[in-house]
N, C-alpha and C positions, 0 to 999 in steps of 0.2 A: 714450399710445397703447395701444389694446386688444391684448393678445397674440394672435397668430395661432394657430389650431388646425391641427396638422399634417394631420389628416384632411381639412380643407377644402382644403388645398394639394394633397393627393394626388388628391382628386376633381376638382379643377380641371385638373391635368396630364392625368389620364386622359380627361377630356371633350375637351380639346384634341386629343388623339391619336386618339380614337374618333369625334369630331365629332357624335354623336347621344347623347341621354340613354340610350336603350335599349342601345346598344352599350357605353357607359361602365358602365352598371349591370351588364351581363353580365360585363364584364372585372373589375369589383370585387366581384361576387357580392352585390349589394345591389339594393334597389328603385330604379327610375328616379326616384321622388320624393325619395329620399335624395340622389342626385346633384344634383338641382335645388336642394334645400334647402342642401346644403353649399356650392355655388357662390354662391348668394344670400348666405349668411352671409359668405363671403370678400369678395364685392363690398361688402357693408355695412361690414365691418371696415376695408377699404382705402379706402372712399369713392370707388371707381372702377367704371366699367362695363367689364367684361372681355370680354363677348360681344355680338355682334349675332345675334339669333335670326332665322334665315331658314328658315321652315317648321320642319322637324324638326331642322335642322342648326344648329350653333352655330359661328359664325365669330369669330375673335379681333378685338377692336378694336385700335387702335394701342397703347393702354395695356396691353391684355391680352397683345399680342405681346411687348412689352418685359419684362413680368413673367414670361412663360412660361419664358424662358431661365433666369432665376434659380430659378424654381420647379422646373424639370426638374433642375437641378443639386442643389437641396435634396433632391429625391426620391432621387437617386443616393446622396447622402451618408447619408440616412436608411436606405436599403436596405443600404448598406455597414455602418452601425452595427448594424442588425438581424442581418446575417450574422455580424458579429464577436461579438455577444452570444450568438448561437446556438452558434458555435464554442466560446466560453468555457464555456457551460453543458455542452457535450458533450466538453470537452477531457479528456484523460487526465492526471491528476496523478501524478507519480512521487515515491515516498517511499523513501529509501534506509535500509535496516535492516542494521546491523552486529551480528553475534552470533557466539559460539563455534560452530563447525560442529556440535558435539554438540547444541546447542539448536535449530539450524536443521533438521538432518536428521531428528531423531526426535521433537522436541516441536512445532516450528512447522509443518513441511511438511504433516503430516496435517490441520492445521487450516485450510489455505489455501482449500479449496473453499468452506467456510462464509464466509470473509472475502470472496471474490470474488462470492459470491451476494448479499452485502449492499452491496458497494462496487465495482461493475463499472467505475467510471471512475477507479479508483486502480490504478496499476501499482507493484508492489513491486520494488525492486532489492536483492537479498539479497547480503550480503558476509560470507563466513565469516572472522572475524577475532577474535582474543583481545586485540587492542591497542585502547587508548582514544584513541590519537593521531588516528585518522581522524575521530573525532567533534569534537575540538577544531579540526581543520582544515576542518570543514564538508564532509567527504567522506561523511558519513552524517547523517541527520536523527535517527535513534533508534539507540541501542545497547543490546544485552542483554549483561550482564557477570556473571561469577561472583565478582568482587571489587568491593566498593563503592568508587566513586571518591571522592576527597577534595576535588576542585576545587570552589570555592564558586560558580561560575557555572553549575553543572549541577543540574537537577531530577532527583532520584533516587527511585525507587519500588521497594520490595521486593516481589517476586513470590513464587512458590513455590520449591522446591528441586529440584535434580537429584541423583539418587542413583546412587552408583557401588559396584560390588562385584566379586568374582572369580567367574568362571564357567568351566565346562568341559563337554565332552560326556559323556554317561553312558558311552559306549563307552570313552573315554579313562580315566575314573575306574575302570572295571571292570578294565582291563588293566594299570594303572600303580599301583604302590605309592606311598603318600604320600611316602616318602623319595626317590622318583625323579621327582617332579613337576617339570616345566619350566614356566617362566612367560613370559607375553607381557604386556608393560606399556608404559608411556609412555616416550619418550625426552626429553620436555620437562622443564623445570625450573619447577615451580609447586607450590602446596600439594597438589594431587591426586597428582602424581607422587611427591612426598615421602611422602605417606601410603601410597601403594602400595609404595614402597621400604621403609618401616618395617614394613609388614605382611609383605612377602616376606622381609625380612631377608637372610640370606646364601644363600638358595636360588638355584638355577641359573636365570638369565634366558636363555631361548632366543631371544627376539625383543623388541627395543625399537623403537618407531616413534611417529609423531605422528598416526596415523590409526586411530580406533576401528573403522572398517569393516574395515580390514585385520586387526585383531586378531579381530574377530568371525568373519571368514571363516577365519582360522587355527584358531580354536577349533572351528568346525564341521568342519574338516578333521582334527581330532584332534591338533593340535600341542602342546597343553598346557592349563594353567590361565591365564586371562587377565583383565585388568582391563577392564570394560565399563560403560557407562551402563546402568542398569536398563531405561530406555525402549527401548534398542536390541535387547533380547532379545525376540523374538516367537515366536508359536506355530510358525512355520516352522523355528525353530532347535531342534536337539536338545540344548539347553544347560540346565544347572541351576546354581543358586547354590552356591558352595563356601565352606566354612569353612577358612581357611588355618591359623590358630593357635588358634581358639576353638571352643566347642561349637556355636555358630551362625554362619552366614555373616556376615562383617564387611561393613559398609556405611559409606559416607561421604556425608553430605548437604551439598551446596554451595548456598548461597542464590543465587537468580537476581535480578538487579537490572535494571530498565528505566531508562535514562538518556537525558535530553534537555537541550539548551540552552534556557534560558528564552525566548530570542528566536525559537525555531521552534515551541514548543509551542502557540502560538496559531493556527497554520495549521490550517484545518479538516481538510485531508487528513492532516496529521501527527497531529492529535488523534484522528482516526478510527482510524488505524493503532495509535496508542498505546493507545487504549481496547480495541481488539480484542486486542492482545498481552496486556494486563493480564488480560482475561477468559480468554483461551486458555491462558495460562501460569501463572495464579495457583495452580492446583491443584498439590499435591505429586506428584512423580513416584513411581511404584511403587518401593518400596525393594528389590525384587529378592529 
């Protein structure tokens, strides 16, 4: 049996409902000769006469009436399919990215306008986390990490580095002798906090917390000398890099890794986000 052409069926249903070639052509935004040709093709493929032509009007035959009910249902199904396809094309895909807050706040957030300009149909769900467990539990699609994971089922890509150092306001340094410096540092236990503790040594720690933004505000308020990501120090801050024990300011560079499971990296939306992150974060952060 010769396959039916959906367009022939659509023209048939429209002609039934509009009753004249001119009205059907207007409804379909085609020439009336196109409607006549499509209906003739359908009759030829079915081997049935579907209409009686009475003047300019088309009236269904018995065969046409029986087929019309099925054709109308088919049109409804096709329209539903087209609506679904349209919705799929315009659907917003959500991609969850887990990353240390320091990477999200000062490295990634400034890059997001460029990302959304290129990918308006992707919505990012950002999660500030230093733990890898959420990636294994599929609570995130992509993770940015400061420590390279060892799990064999993960795809890992080295990006740039985040740089950390000690900063203080010029006013604090002018009024405070080096022997009287107070320090603001991390309360967490990780390689960065251990490096900071080794650098500070036995000096007085005035504030320990897990929030770099709180440290930055404290330094701007003149509380002391504090550990900060170099990316967090902007022109609006009256802060300068400080040498704690050396002739030049000490800095620590921590590599940044992009991590994904192999089974999600093939998703077009996840791939688009991963490629963007790789481009946006591959550059080395300012060493401060």
